[in-house]
N, C-alpha and C positions, 0 to 999 in steps of 0.2 A: 449666585446667591439667591435662594428661593425663600419666600415667606408668604403667609396668608394675606398680610396687609403691608402696604408701603406708604401710601399717601391717600388722603390727607391725614393730618395729625389731630389728636385730641381724644378721639373715641377709642383708639386702640394703642396701648402703651408699647406693644411689640413693634408697631409700625415705626415709631420713633427710634427704637433700638436698631432696627434694620437699616433705616436711613442713615443714622450716625455711623454705624460700623462700615457700611458700604462707602460712605463719603471719606472716612479716614483711611480705609484700605486703598481706595483709588488714588489717594495722595501719595502713596508709597510706590513700590515697584510692581504692585498687582494691577492687572487689568480686570475690571469688575463689570459684570453684567447681572442685572437683577431681574428675576422672573416672579411675577405675582398675578393672580387672577383678576379679571375685570368684573365689576359688579353690574354693568349694563352694556348693551350692544353699542351705545353711542360713544362709549369710552374708546380712545385710540388704542390700538394693539401695540404700539411702540412709541416711546418718546425719550428724549435725552434729559436727564437730570444732572446738572452740574457737569461732571466729567465722564459720566457713564450712561449706558443705555438701560432703559427699563422696558421689559417685554411683558405684555399682558395677553398671551395667546388664548387662554381658556376662560370661558364664561362661567362665573359662579353665581348662582341664584340667591338673592337675599332672603327668600322665603324659607330656605333650609333644604335639607336633603329629601329625596323621595326614595322609595324602595327599589325602583327600577327606572329605566329610560335615561334621558339626557341629564336629569337632575340627580341621578344616583351617585353615591360615593365611588362605587367601582368604576363608573364611566369617567368621573373626574380624575381619579388616580391613573387610569389607563391613558387618558388623553394627555395628561401632564408628562407621564413617563415617555410616551411616544414623541412628544415635542422635544423633550430634553435630548433624546437619542438622535433625533433627525435634524435638529437645528444646526446652524453653521458656526456656532460660537466656539466649538472645539475646546471645551474646558479642560483644564488640568486637574481640577478639584471642584466638587459640588458641595456647597454649604447650605444647610436648611436651618432657618432661624427659629423654628418651632417644631416640637415633636407632635405634629398633627398629621392629617392625611397626606400632606405634601411630603413628609418624611418617608412614607412608604414608597412613593414614586421616586424619590431621590436615591434611596438605597438600592432599589432595583435597577434604576437607570445607570447608576455608577458602576455596579457590578457588570452590567452588560457592556459598558464602554471601557471597562478595565481601568478606571480611575478611582481615587479615594473619595470618600464621602464623610462629611462631618454634620452632626445634628446637635442642635442646642436644646436642652430642656428649658423652656422659657417660663418666666413668671416665678412668683413666690407665694408660699402659703396656699390659701384657697384659690388663688389665681394661677397656680402652677399648672403646667401640662400634665402633671401627675394625678390631678384630681378630676373626678367626674363632675361635670356641671351641666346645666340645662342646655340641650342642643348638642352635647358631645356624647356620642354613643360608642365611640371606637377608641377609647383611651388605651385599653390594654393592647389592642392590635397595633396602634401607632407606636406605643412604647416597645413592643416586641420588634418592630421594624427598626426603630431608632437605635436600639442597643446593638444591632447588627452593622451599624456604620463603623468606619475605621476609627472614629473618635466621637465621644459624646461630651459636649461642653455643658458644664453646670456652673451656675453663677454664685452659689452659696453652699455652705456646709449642710444646711437643713435639707436642701434639695438632694444632695448627694446621699445623705443618710436615709431619706425617704425612698430613694431609688434602691438602696440595699434592702430596706424593710420590705419593699414590694417584690423582692426576689431577683433583682437585676444586679446582684453584687459582682457578676463577672463582666459588666459593661466597661469598655475602655474609656473611662471618664477622665476629663481634664478640667480642673477647676480654674475658671477665669472670672474674677470679680467684675461687677459693674463699676465702671470708672466715671469720675466727674471731670469733664473737660475744662480746660483753662480758657475762659472767655475774656474778651477785651474789656477794659474799663469803660464805663459809660459816663457821659458828661452829666452835670447836675441838672441841665435843662432838658435832657432827653425824655424824661418821664412825661412832663407836661406837653412836649411837642408830639410825642407818640399818641397821647390821649386825644389831642386835638385832631391829629390826622385820622385816627381810627373812628372818631365821632363823625367825621365827614363821610366816611364810608358806610357806617352803620350808626344811626342816630341813637340806638339803645345803649351804645358805648359812651355816650356823653357823661362826663363827670364834672360836677361843680368844683370850684377851687378848694372847698373844704372837704370834699368827698374822700373817703377811704375805700379803695377797691379791694374786696375780698375775692380772691380767685379760687376756683375749683376746677381741676382738670381731671375728670374721672368719667368712665363710661357710665351712661345713664341706664343702669340695669339693676336687678334685684341683688346681684352678686357684689356690686361695688358698695363703698361706704358713703356714697354721695348723700343718701337720705338723712344721715346724721346732721349735716349742715342745713339741708332743706327744712327739716322739721324744727330746727332751732332758729331759723332766720327771723321769724316775727318777734320772738322774745329778744333776740339780739338787737333788732332795729328799735325796739322800745327803749332799750338802755343806751344804744349808740345810733341815733337817727341819721348820722352822716355816712353810714355804711352803704356801699353799693356792691352788688353781688354779680360776678361774671361766672356763669356756668359754661365752661368750654367742653365741647364734645357732643356725642350723640348716643342714641341707644333706644331700646324699646320703651323706656319709661319717660322719654322726653316730654310727650304731650301731657301726661299725668302730673309731672313735676311742674310744668308751666301752669296748668290749671290750679294746682294746689297753691302755688305762690301767689297767683293772681287772686285767688279766693282769700288769701291772708292779707290782701291789700298792699302787696309789695311789687306791683307791676312797674311802677316808676323807679324802683330801686334795683331792678335786676335786668340782666341781659343774657340771652341764650343764643349767641350768634352762630352756633354750630362748630364745625371743625375748621382748622387752618392749615395752609400749606406749610407755614413755618410758625413756630410758637415763640420765638425769641422776643418779638415785639410785644406779645401779650404779657410775658413774664416781666419785661422791663417797665410796662405801663401799670402794673399792679403794685399794691402796697404790702400784701401778705397773701399766703396761700394756705388753705385748709385741706388736709388730706386725711381720709379716714379708712381707706380700704387697703387690701393686700396688693392690689394692682397699682402700678404707677412707679415702682421702684426700679424699673429697667431703664426708663428715660425721663419721665415727667418730673419726679422728685429730684434726680440728679441735675436736670436742666434748671430747675428752680434754684438749686444751690449755686450753680454756675452764675446765675444772674443776681445773686445776693438777695434773694427774696426771703423775708422772715417766714418760717414754717410753723404752722400749727398742726401737730401730728397726733393722731389717735394712738393711744397706748395699745400696741399689739405685738405679737411675736415677730412678725416680718419687719416691722419698723425698728424694733429693738435690735434685731440682728443686723440690719443695714447700718445703723448708727453705732453699733457695738457698745450698747449700754445694757445694764441689768434691769430686771423688773423692780428691784428695790430702789435703784437710783431714780427711775421714772416716777414711781409712786411717791417718793419723798418730794420730788419737784412739784408734782400735782398737789400734794397736801399743803406744801408751804407757799405755793404760788411764786416761787423764786426760780427763774429759768436762766441760769448762768451759762449754759452751753450753747445758746443760740437757737435751741429747739424748744418750742412752746407746747408741751405735752398736755393732753386732755384725756379724760375717760369717756368713751362714747356712751357708756351707760349712765353718765351723770352730765346732762347738758350744761349745768352751771359751770363745770370746769372748762368747757369750750368758751363760754362767755368770759371767764377770768383770763384765759390765755389771749383772746383777741383784745380785751380791754388793756392788758399789760402792754401789748404792742402799740395800740393807738394812743396811749398816754404819752409815749415818747418814741415817735417813728424814727428819729435820727439814731437814737440808742439801739433800737431794734435792727436798723440797717447796719450799724457798726458790728453788732453781734453776728449778723448774717455774713458779714465779710470775714469775721474770724472763723465762723463755721466753714465757709468755703475754703479758706486756707488749710484748715485741719483736714477736711474731707479730700482735698486734692492731694494731700500727703498720704493718707491711708488708702485712698481709692483713686490712684492716678490713672487717668484714661490712657495716657501714652504707654504706661506699663502694661495695661490690659491689651492694647493694640499690638504691642510687641509680642505678647504671649500668643495672640491669634496668628500673627505673622510667622512665628517660629513653628507653631503647630502645623500650619498649612505647608510651609517649606519642608518640614520633616516628612510629612505624609507624601508629598509630591516626589521628593527625592527617593524615598523608600520604594514607591511604586515603580519609578523609572529604573532603579537598580534591580528590582525583581524582574522587570521585562528584559533588561540587558543580560541577566544571568540565565535566561532561557536558552536551551540548545538550539 
């Protein structure tokens, strides 16, 4: 299994998806090895995570690609392909979790080794692998390589339709929805215990007894929806002075966001602790989560649902598709201020609707948590993570068996 990011979590949603899928597959009959680049020379080239090994053989530079030399895209793809072909893992199948530069190396290496390859078109909406973004100059080349894989996994109908619109209607697609895992029930005292433990590690995470933690887990970049909450924080705090803001993750706008909030007089009410190895404790310690961008629906939003966290969600096409609701339904809820489904919608172009959604939750936290529990029950029915895992398992077994049969049929 190969991906651009695996750990830590918070800054990249795809990292959480790869970690969860690898963990769930390793608990079945599959032997899993994960390959991902390392961002610094001091990072170890190999470590064990839970029941499987994570390999980081190739250095990737944080400053971006160069046109030639060791920092070039072609050098990275060539080095990754050579490592896959020469390592001792002896894989039966290679899975690439994103249709990025890694997918080029994966498809070429799989063909050289005579084994099947699977590439997932990651992300949704503007955060999808199908869209050109800042720092991505090889979208078309990556997609052309991805559709040459033995199977192309898409997580939603909109991504599959866009793939056809872009001219890849002949791709061997397999739709596997993002699932919501079934988490263990937490005790009533767990939230306060977690807050106390986390405050001892990082004093910025200290929360007073009457404090309400507003959580945001999004990449700190121009492409994310994080600025919707950042720019509304001062007005929100004037109306609700007991709010505490936890901004989890990292990105190029981290310093500017910190300076902006500090300038707004919110230094004592915010925490920006960076990324985490595991996000479960963070979700269980928060009171609600605000999410405004297209990124996050692969792992972060599903994980929040698992932990029964009340969700304040921006009205957008990706969010509506994920929760299977219509534009009319969402607009009616925003206009009335009545949120019976457990999702507290707001219009990112109207900051007042964000305040109303958060106020509705804080007025009765117990009722909001009860609704979040109902939402989890519903989403685990329509988006069962076990069913998604079984789809991956059947796909992998079918491709492996087909390749072996082809080999046995050779004269």
